[in-house]
N, C-alpha and C positions, 0 to 999 in steps of 0.2 A: 198305765202312767196317771190314770184317775187315782187309784188305788192310793198309790207312791204319792200323789200331788207332785208329778212334776211337770215342769214349763212345758208348752206346747212347742219350744226351739228345740226340745228333743226329740221330735216327733219322727224325723226324718232318721235318728239314732234308734228307735224302740224299733221303727219298721225293718230296719236294716239287720238288727240282732235279733227278731223273730225270722226273719226269711234264712238267717245265719243256723238258728235252731231247727227251722222246719227243715232245713237240706241234711240234718242228721239225726231223722226221727223216720219211722219206718212208713211207708204209704201206700195205697193198692195200687195207685199208677206203675209202680215197678216192685215185680214179688219179689218175698225175702229179703230187699233190700231195701238200702234207704237211699234217697238222690245223690249223696254225696260218695255211697258205694258205687252207685251206676256208674257215675261218673269219672271218677279217678281210678275203680277197680283195688281200691284200701278200704277198710275200714275205718269208720272214724271215733277218732280217740273221745273221751267226755268225760276226765279227768278235769280238765283247764274250766269246764262250766262255771261260772258264777251267780251270784244272785245279782239282778240287774238293779243299779241304783243304788247298791252300797256303798260303805263308804271305802276307802283304798289308802295305801300308801303306795306314791312311786317313787323311786332312789332317781337322785340328782345326780347326772357325771359329774364328776371333779373339775370337769373343762366347763362348765357353765355355774358354777359356785366359788364363792370366797371361802376364806380360813374358816371364818366363825357363822357362815351360813346353814343352814339346816341342810343333811344329807337324803331327806325327804317331804316329798311335797303330799298335800295330802288334798284326795279329791273323791269326783264321785264314778263310780264304772257304769262307763256307758256302751258297751259293746265291744266285740270284736274286730281286730282285723281280717278281710276275707284274705288280701293274697300274702303277707306276712303274719309268723307267728306274734302274735301281741294283744295288748288292750286296749280300747282308747279309753280315757278316763278326763274328766272334764277338770281342768283342775280349779281347784279355788280361791287360787292368789289372783294367779295369770285371767282366769274367765276365761281360757281356751282349749281348745281338745288336744290331748297330748298321745301318741302311741308310745306303748313302755311295754317291755320285757319281765322287767324287775319288778314287781307288784307284789305286795301282802296286804288281803283283805282282810277285813273286818263283816263279815256277813250278817251278823244281829246289828247293825247300825246302819242307819240311813242320814240322810239328809233333809231338814225342814228348811223349803226354798223361802217360806213366807219369812221367819223369823232369822234365818242365817246362822243353824249351830246344829248340832249333831242330837239325833233321837236313837235310842235303844229298842229292839222292838222287843215286845214282849213276851213273844214265847221265843224260846231258846230253839235252834233249829236243830235238826238231826240229820245231818249227812252222813255220816258213817255206819246208819243203820242201828248202833248203839242202842240201849234203854238212856235215856236223856234221866237223869239223878233230878227228884222232885220230892213234893211231900204227897204223899197218898193219903186219902181219906178212906181204904179201906182197911179195916182191922183186920190184923197181921194173927194168925191162930196159931200156936207152938204147937208144936208135933213131936215134942219128944217126951 
């Protein structure tokens, strides 16, 4: 929370997210299983895990908007819902935490709480394990 300069009001959400993630990691208390797997009997999925406090966009249902209103709202990702499939998102417009399943994440962007504007992370994230395209300072030799 200090590194991302998140306000102290989100402390409870950070602790909840930490516990959610720890229950899906291996531990010495349960040999060869995660706590989630020991409790439910099934392996936890990890494809839905996202970067804490990244910028995201939630779908606004048609019943909650007018004809010319935005179809998506900008927010900050603050955690996972434990009993339902969904993400907790702090809606920047209404200043409330909403639960949504229809979310698009911009994991390379974060919110600057002091200036109320979006920041882009300087280092590109490499979540797929592919090589990141960038400038190499190493000289390449021609082997032909």
